[in-house]
Backbone as ProteinMPNN parsed JSONL, in Angstrom:
{"seq_chain_A": "MSDNKNQILAQLDKILEAELSGVVRYLHYSFMIFGPNRIPITGWFRNHANEGITHAVSIGEKITALGGHPSLKVKPVPESNKHTVMDILEESLEFEREGLRLYHELLGMVGNDVALEEMVRGLILDETTHIEEVEKMIRGSK", "coords_chain_A": {"N_chain_A": [[120.536, 200.154, 122.223], [117.384, 201.635, 122.213], [115.027, 202.841, 120.134], [114.262, 205.445, 121.202], [116.149, 207.221, 121.977], [116.673, 210.01, 122.539], [114.207, 210.681, 124.203], [114.822, 209.042, 126.479], [117.417, 210.219, 127.22], [116.319, 212.726, 127.921], [114.506, 212.004, 129.971], [116.385, 210.87, 131.706], [117.952, 213.171, 132.242], [115.685, 214.664, 133.771], [115.738, 212.82, 135.856], [118.133, 213.16, 136.924], [118.269, 216.067, 137.71], [116.53, 215.859, 139.854], [117.535, 214.194, 141.426], [119.67, 215.574, 142.258], [118.511, 217.665, 143.557], [117.573, 216.391, 145.734], [119.707, 216.118, 147.226], [120.42, 218.476, 148.075], [117.791, 219.09, 149.358], [117.757, 216.951, 151.391], [120.074, 217.666, 152.853], [119.264, 220.119, 153.927], [117.172, 219.619, 155.252], [118.641, 217.955, 157.413], [119.99, 219.834, 158.566], [117.927, 221.372, 160.012], [116.969, 219.866, 162.239], [116.111, 219.418, 165.35], [116.358, 218.826, 169.024], [116.228, 215.894, 171.258], [116.757, 213.747, 169.674], [118.238, 214.387, 167.517], [120.891, 213.648, 166.559], [120.939, 210.916, 165.45], [118.807, 211.158, 163.506], [119.569, 213.385, 162.075], [121.98, 212.206, 160.984], [120.697, 210.174, 159.402], [119.31, 211.714, 157.474], [121.427, 212.796, 156.315], [122.75, 210.677, 155.228], [121.226, 209.988, 153.044], [121.468, 212.31, 151.653], [124.075, 211.747, 150.748], [123.611, 209.21, 149.322], [121.941, 210.37, 147.318], [123.779, 211.787, 145.922], [125.486, 209.587, 145.014], [123.586, 208.441, 143.154], [123.166, 210.534, 141.487], [125.62, 210.702, 140.253], [125.811, 208.002, 139.06], [123.349, 208.427, 137.083], [124.381, 210.559, 135.766], [126.8, 209.597, 134.692], [125.605, 207.642, 132.759], [124.254, 209.227, 131.224], [126.063, 210.592, 129.75], [127.383, 208.389, 128.688], [125.554, 207.604, 126.882], [125.775, 209.576, 124.955], [124.755, 212.006, 125.648], [124.448, 215.285, 127.376], [124.703, 216.01, 130.389], [122.454, 217.718, 132.535], [122.654, 220.816, 134.341], [120.947, 221.878, 135.995], [119.114, 222.129, 138.938], [116.397, 220.676, 140.382], [113.979, 222.808, 141.807], [113.857, 223.277, 145.337], [111.078, 223.35, 147.58], [110.447, 225.69, 149.982], [108.85, 224.951, 152.774], [108.761, 225.956, 155.443], [108.17, 224.35, 157.462], [109.301, 222.348, 160.101], [109.118, 220.355, 161.841], [110.016, 216.9, 162.521], [107.913, 215.281, 161.739], [106.702, 216.602, 159.774], [108.699, 217.15, 158.078], [109.23, 214.394, 157.371], [106.836, 213.638, 155.94], [107.156, 215.49, 153.726], [109.398, 214.377, 152.793], [108.508, 211.782, 151.999], [106.651, 212.519, 149.862], [108.306, 213.53, 148.059], [110.096, 211.275, 147.613], [108.3, 209.57, 146.457], [107.807, 210.954, 144.023], [110.293, 210.672, 142.719], [110.519, 207.947, 142.505], [108.228, 207.427, 140.609], [109.26, 208.907, 138.492], [111.639, 207.099, 137.799], [110.248, 204.744, 137.232], [109.042, 205.581, 134.907], [111.224, 205.812, 133.266], [111.896, 203.26, 133.199], [110.057, 202.227, 131.583], [110.94, 202.948, 129.096], [113.235, 201.825, 128.268], [113.634, 199.704, 126.595], [115.568, 197.249, 124.676], [117.843, 197.58, 126.042], [119.536, 196.143, 128.272], [121.664, 196.702, 130.211], [120.88, 199.432, 130.982], [118.376, 198.978, 131.863], [118.573, 197.279, 134.093], [120.237, 198.829, 135.57], [118.348, 200.964, 136.305], [116.141, 199.359, 137.367], [117.65, 198.643, 139.655], [117.904, 201.262, 141.0], [115.202, 201.873, 141.251], [114.546, 199.895, 143.38], [116.112, 200.953, 145.389], [114.676, 203.547, 145.93], [112.187, 202.509, 146.432], [112.679, 201.154, 148.742], [113.342, 203.537, 150.369], [111.149, 204.823, 150.458], [109.402, 202.976, 151.807], [110.872, 203.003, 154.261], [110.283, 205.377, 155.207], [107.517, 205.467, 155.443], [107.013, 203.635, 157.398], [108.385, 205.001, 159.547], [106.766, 207.4, 159.817], [104.263, 205.977, 160.211], [104.746, 204.711, 162.717], [104.627, 207.004, 164.359], [102.337, 207.897, 164.543]], "CA_chain_A": [[119.595, 201.042, 122.696], [116.101, 201.584, 121.74], [114.997, 204.12, 119.161], [113.812, 206.713, 121.795], [117.345, 207.737, 122.751], [116.359, 211.38, 123.112], [113.289, 210.519, 125.198], [115.673, 208.505, 127.53], [118.209, 211.189, 127.772], [115.482, 213.768, 128.672], [114.11, 211.296, 131.437], [117.676, 210.712, 132.59], [118.178, 214.446, 132.892], [114.998, 214.95, 134.825], [116.161, 212.178, 137.211], [119.507, 213.788, 137.62], [117.928, 217.187, 138.454], [115.68, 215.472, 140.976], [118.415, 213.532, 142.557], [120.671, 216.648, 142.934], [117.375, 218.525, 144.394], [117.188, 215.631, 146.883], [120.738, 216.32, 147.944], [119.949, 219.917, 148.76], [116.761, 218.86, 150.281], [118.15, 216.166, 152.535], [121.072, 218.491, 153.793], [118.583, 221.275, 154.639], [116.295, 218.733, 156.497], [119.526, 217.657, 158.405], [120.382, 221.33, 159.399], [116.533, 221.712, 160.673], [116.712, 218.86, 163.237], [116.452, 219.893, 166.774], [115.902, 218.032, 169.962], [117.064, 214.946, 171.912], [116.928, 212.58, 168.81], [118.877, 215.085, 166.508], [122.084, 212.982, 165.984], [120.387, 209.885, 164.587], [117.941, 211.766, 162.406], [120.702, 214.14, 161.104], [122.716, 211.14, 160.17], [119.828, 209.542, 158.405], [119.141, 212.445, 156.409], [122.709, 213.181, 155.326], [123.245, 209.368, 154.385], [120.235, 210.019, 151.986], [121.842, 213.17, 150.512], [125.02, 211.024, 150.31], [122.89, 208.375, 148.37], [121.528, 211.259, 146.212], [125.156, 212.14, 145.122], [125.827, 208.372, 144.199], [122.725, 208.166, 142.24], [123.312, 211.559, 140.452], [126.804, 210.161, 139.574], [125.119, 207.036, 138.223], [122.739, 208.867, 136.129], [125.221, 211.745, 135.011], [127.657, 208.841, 133.62], [125.018, 207.04, 131.844], [123.922, 210.322, 130.063], [127.349, 210.821, 128.864], [127.702, 207.164, 128.064], [124.623, 207.544, 125.649], [126.189, 210.702, 124.174], [124.096, 213.246, 126.187], [125.278, 216.229, 128.007], [124.062, 216.086, 131.798], [121.871, 218.88, 132.928], [123.285, 221.646, 135.189], [119.87, 222.374, 136.682], [118.656, 221.305, 140.031], [114.779, 220.839, 140.424], [113.794, 223.685, 142.992], [113.233, 222.675, 146.592], [110.256, 224.384, 148.03], [110.642, 225.846, 151.463], [107.642, 225.089, 153.578], [108.994, 226.313, 156.783], [107.54, 223.359, 158.746], [110.53, 221.575, 160.217], [109.021, 219.07, 162.705], [110.284, 215.753, 162.247], [106.798, 214.511, 160.958], [106.403, 217.425, 158.581], [109.89, 216.749, 157.315], [109.145, 213.044, 156.904], [105.721, 213.829, 155.059], [107.617, 216.148, 152.562], [110.505, 213.505, 152.142], [107.722, 210.723, 151.435], [106.032, 212.896, 148.656], [109.494, 213.737, 147.128], [110.541, 209.936, 147.181], [107.363, 208.977, 145.495], [107.998, 211.518, 142.703], [111.504, 210.082, 142.272], [110.176, 206.606, 142.137], [107.48, 207.704, 139.489], [110.346, 209.192, 137.075], [112.392, 205.957, 137.486], [109.255, 204.007, 136.584], [108.669, 206.176, 133.41], [112.313, 205.553, 132.649], [112.011, 201.724, 132.876], [109.192, 201.902, 130.449], [111.531, 203.482, 127.828], [114.695, 201.241, 128.176], [113.619, 198.667, 125.467], [116.266, 196.259, 124.785], [119.025, 197.933, 126.786], [119.546, 195.341, 129.462], [122.326, 197.356, 131.269], [120.158, 200.565, 131.729], [117.24, 198.382, 132.806], [119.258, 196.684, 135.429], [120.513, 200.075, 136.552], [116.993, 201.583, 136.779], [115.638, 198.356, 138.311], [118.432, 198.766, 141.241], [117.439, 202.63, 141.565], [113.834, 201.655, 141.837], [114.579, 199.395, 144.676], [116.627, 201.842, 146.449], [113.701, 204.596, 146.135], [111.036, 201.963, 147.053], [113.155, 201.052, 150.298], [113.264, 204.759, 151.184], [109.573, 205.127, 150.765], [108.924, 201.982, 152.917], [111.331, 203.512, 155.576], [109.563, 206.615, 155.53], [106.282, 204.97, 155.706], [107.231, 203.113, 158.721], [108.677, 206.013, 160.494], [105.535, 208.177, 159.945], [103.224, 205.064, 160.968], [105.114, 204.676, 164.067], [104.609, 208.178, 165.214], [100.718, 208.199, 164.595]], "C_chain_A": [[118.366, 201.341, 121.646], [116.15, 202.885, 120.864], [114.65, 205.379, 119.611], [114.887, 207.149, 122.626], [117.168, 209.212, 123.104], [115.376, 211.297, 124.234], [114.21, 210.074, 126.555], [116.51, 209.532, 128.02], [117.318, 212.241, 128.377], [115.073, 213.153, 129.895], [115.279, 211.231, 132.208], [118.247, 212.099, 133.158], [117.184, 214.904, 133.924], [115.21, 214.425, 136.129], [117.235, 212.83, 137.821], [119.083, 215.091, 138.394], [116.88, 216.819, 139.652], [116.646, 214.9, 142.035], [119.457, 214.559, 143.261], [119.581, 217.487, 143.881], [117.35, 217.781, 145.658], [118.64, 215.695, 147.689], [120.454, 217.705, 148.782], [118.849, 219.776, 149.812], [117.05, 218.262, 151.64], [119.175, 217.09, 153.439], [120.288, 219.562, 154.516], [117.845, 220.508, 155.693], [117.537, 218.409, 157.776], [119.895, 218.884, 159.279], [119.161, 221.65, 160.505], [116.159, 220.858, 161.784], [116.975, 219.267, 164.528], [115.899, 218.695, 167.602], [116.855, 216.794, 170.347], [117.492, 213.847, 170.853], [117.679, 213.175, 167.416], [119.934, 214.178, 165.911], [121.778, 211.864, 165.07], [119.544, 210.242, 163.485], [118.686, 212.52, 161.445], [121.469, 213.282, 160.209], [121.861, 210.416, 158.932], [119.633, 210.297, 157.276], [120.529, 212.787, 155.693], [123.193, 211.756, 154.684], [122.231, 209.622, 153.168], [120.674, 211.271, 151.102], [123.12, 212.388, 149.901], [124.568, 210.087, 148.953], [122.454, 209.059, 147.26], [122.627, 211.449, 145.371], [125.491, 210.727, 144.297], [124.927, 208.201, 143.03], [122.707, 209.291, 141.188], [124.57, 210.988, 139.658], [126.562, 209.145, 138.517], [124.52, 207.524, 136.914], [123.716, 209.818, 135.135], [126.073, 210.726, 133.915], [126.939, 208.13, 132.736], [124.476, 208.029, 130.668], [124.935, 210.464, 129.132], [127.736, 209.694, 128.148], [126.659, 207.148, 126.673], [124.815, 208.755, 124.794], [125.545, 211.988, 124.568], [125.021, 214.112, 126.904], [124.303, 216.357, 129.333], [123.576, 217.502, 132.029], [122.72, 219.699, 134.194], [122.065, 222.138, 136.016], [119.632, 221.477, 137.816], [117.115, 221.716, 140.363], [114.596, 221.797, 141.955], [113.253, 222.97, 144.006], [112.469, 223.494, 147.266], [110.574, 224.564, 149.618], [109.092, 226.068, 152.201], [107.476, 225.676, 154.842], [108.331, 225.599, 158.151], [108.82, 222.387, 158.75], [110.208, 220.705, 161.381], [109.514, 217.842, 162.224], [109.296, 215.097, 161.217], [106.629, 215.439, 159.659], [107.595, 217.207, 157.549], [109.604, 215.409, 156.51], [107.979, 213.11, 155.861], [106.271, 214.386, 153.905], [108.699, 215.214, 152.001], [109.637, 212.314, 151.315], [107.315, 211.229, 149.997], [107.279, 213.08, 147.673], [110.039, 212.272, 146.636], [109.53, 209.301, 146.244], [107.517, 209.685, 144.061], [109.208, 210.796, 142.046], [111.154, 208.68, 141.752], [109.288, 206.733, 140.84], [108.4, 207.89, 138.045], [111.219, 207.932, 136.788], [111.369, 204.886, 136.957], [109.139, 204.148, 135.016], [109.877, 205.699, 132.688], [112.366, 203.971, 132.319], [111.058, 201.334, 131.873], [109.666, 202.257, 129.037], [112.655, 202.746, 127.434], [114.633, 200.498, 126.973], [114.467, 197.501, 125.657], [117.62, 196.492, 125.531], [118.971, 197.383, 128.268], [120.421, 196.141, 130.581], [121.605, 198.375, 131.884], [119.051, 199.921, 132.243], [117.592, 197.954, 134.055], [119.594, 197.84, 136.342], [119.283, 200.708, 137.004], [116.224, 200.71, 137.716], [116.385, 198.723, 139.849], [118.19, 200.153, 141.725], [116.187, 202.584, 142.179], [113.957, 201.116, 143.213], [114.989, 200.302, 145.645], [115.575, 203.031, 146.852], [112.553, 203.821, 146.909], [111.457, 201.688, 148.528], [113.009, 202.34, 151.125], [111.85, 204.985, 151.618], [108.872, 204.142, 151.957], [109.566, 202.443, 154.243], [110.68, 204.508, 156.06], [108.277, 206.229, 156.148], [106.14, 204.457, 157.152], [107.433, 203.968, 159.865], [107.402, 207.021, 160.808], [104.44, 207.246, 160.612], [103.573, 204.812, 162.312], [104.85, 205.779, 165.12], [103.132, 208.491, 165.164], [100.065, 207.222, 165.727]], "O_chain_A": [[118.486, 201.259, 120.423], [117.034, 203.741, 120.864], [114.64, 206.355, 118.86], [114.71, 207.435, 123.81], [117.664, 209.524, 124.186], [115.711, 211.864, 125.274], [114.233, 210.791, 127.555], [116.412, 209.813, 129.215], [117.684, 212.639, 129.483], [115.291, 213.786, 130.928], [115.203, 211.537, 133.398], [118.848, 212.208, 134.227], [117.62, 215.489, 134.916], [115.044, 215.011, 137.198], [117.305, 213.052, 139.029], [119.451, 215.251, 139.557], [116.492, 217.758, 140.347], [116.562, 215.098, 143.247], [119.941, 214.471, 144.39], [119.979, 217.916, 144.964], [117.123, 218.423, 146.684], [118.626, 215.28, 148.848], [120.311, 217.793, 150.002], [118.949, 220.247, 150.945], [116.755, 218.765, 152.724], [119.017, 217.177, 154.657], [120.633, 219.89, 155.652], [117.937, 220.782, 156.89], [117.275, 218.638, 158.957], [120.057, 218.856, 160.499], [119.385, 222.087, 161.634], [115.068, 221.06, 162.317], [118.151, 219.478, 164.825], [115.198, 217.795, 167.14], [117.992, 216.661, 169.894], [118.452, 213.114, 171.089], [117.696, 212.513, 166.379], [119.836, 213.952, 164.705], [122.314, 211.837, 163.962], [119.613, 209.538, 162.477], [118.545, 212.4, 160.228], [121.631, 213.475, 159.004], [122.287, 210.174, 157.803], [119.73, 209.785, 156.16], [120.558, 213.026, 154.486], [123.953, 211.743, 153.716], [122.77, 209.307, 152.107], [120.306, 211.314, 149.928], [123.25, 212.36, 148.677], [125.053, 210.212, 147.828], [122.527, 208.478, 146.177], [122.5, 211.298, 144.156], [125.73, 210.753, 143.09], [125.414, 207.841, 141.958], [122.266, 209.035, 140.068], [124.473, 210.838, 138.44], [126.947, 209.265, 137.354], [124.98, 207.188, 135.823], [123.717, 209.729, 133.907], [126.089, 210.89, 132.695], [127.582, 207.864, 131.721], [124.309, 207.709, 129.491], [124.765, 210.466, 127.913], [128.357, 209.821, 127.093], [127.031, 206.708, 125.585], [123.993, 208.945, 123.898], [125.751, 212.999, 123.896], [126.203, 213.808, 127.064], [123.169, 216.816, 129.196], [124.314, 218.434, 131.707], [123.414, 219.017, 134.947], [122.391, 222.976, 136.857], [119.872, 220.271, 137.76], [116.732, 222.869, 140.561], [115.07, 221.42, 143.027], [112.351, 222.152, 143.824], [113.04, 224.507, 147.67], [110.907, 223.624, 150.34], [108.397, 227.084, 152.167], [106.378, 225.91, 155.348], [108.089, 226.005, 159.287], [109.279, 221.801, 157.77], [111.208, 220.281, 161.961], [109.289, 217.842, 161.014], [109.629, 214.536, 160.173], [106.427, 214.909, 158.566], [107.401, 217.109, 156.338], [109.708, 215.313, 155.287], [108.247, 212.547, 154.799], [105.915, 213.807, 152.879], [108.916, 215.25, 150.789], [109.98, 211.947, 150.191], [107.566, 210.525, 149.019], [107.145, 212.74, 146.497], [110.372, 212.085, 145.466], [109.902, 208.566, 145.33], [107.359, 209.021, 143.037], [109.101, 210.36, 140.899], [111.507, 208.33, 140.625], [109.699, 206.043, 139.907], [108.313, 207.303, 136.967], [111.527, 207.699, 135.619], [111.847, 204.1, 136.138], [109.134, 203.27, 134.153], [109.718, 205.197, 131.575], [112.842, 203.543, 131.267], [111.157, 200.242, 131.314], [109.038, 201.985, 128.013], [113.113, 202.949, 126.31], [115.604, 200.614, 126.226], [114.263, 196.753, 126.612], [118.437, 195.573, 125.589], [118.498, 197.987, 129.23], [119.982, 196.242, 131.727], [121.553, 198.423, 133.113], [118.691, 200.422, 133.308], [116.93, 198.254, 135.048], [119.34, 197.888, 137.545], [119.227, 200.991, 138.2], [115.703, 201.176, 138.729], [115.795, 198.999, 140.894], [118.264, 200.283, 142.947], [115.939, 203.049, 143.291], [113.531, 201.771, 144.164], [114.33, 200.471, 146.67], [115.602, 203.459, 148.006], [112.008, 204.344, 147.881], [110.685, 201.958, 149.448], [112.647, 202.332, 152.302], [111.443, 205.251, 152.749], [108.031, 204.492, 152.785], [108.919, 202.314, 155.282], [110.465, 204.598, 157.269], [107.973, 206.628, 157.273], [105.265, 204.836, 157.931], [106.862, 203.817, 160.945], [107.125, 207.356, 161.96], [103.75, 207.72, 161.515], [102.645, 204.687, 163.11], [104.837, 205.63, 166.342], [102.761, 209.452, 165.839], [98.856, 207.262, 165.954]]}, "name": "protein", "num_of_chains": 1, "seq": "MSDNKNQILAQLDKILEAELSGVVRYLHYSFMIFGPNRIPITGWFRNHANEGITHAVSIGEKITALGGHPSLKVKPVPESNKHTVMDILEESLEFEREGLRLYHELLGMVGNDVALEEMVRGLILDETTHIEEVEKMIRGSK"}
């Protein structure tokens, strides 16, 4: 572990709070989809909520493995009251980009901890894939 263990734990807590926020966000989005394409879009958002849970578990386990105490906070989810699919996708894209930024910051902190680096790189891949998916969905609708 690098010398900046407290910084790493603080960053992991920020990420945990963001991932848990994503669970709430994506479940809310899934509830607010209406129209003929509701079923596949709802499923897509719920899959992202489930993936957020998976990421949160990985992050929480890493926090405790490093001797930390995982945060009980959830980053607040703003309610825009805009619930068209395009509005939701735009909000989702902004949220995913912020998550990716948090992971990149963590990657810059890991030092020689190869296991943590590999975990973070895998999560960066997941977040990047989400961003690319949402960008393609938005681009296909314009």
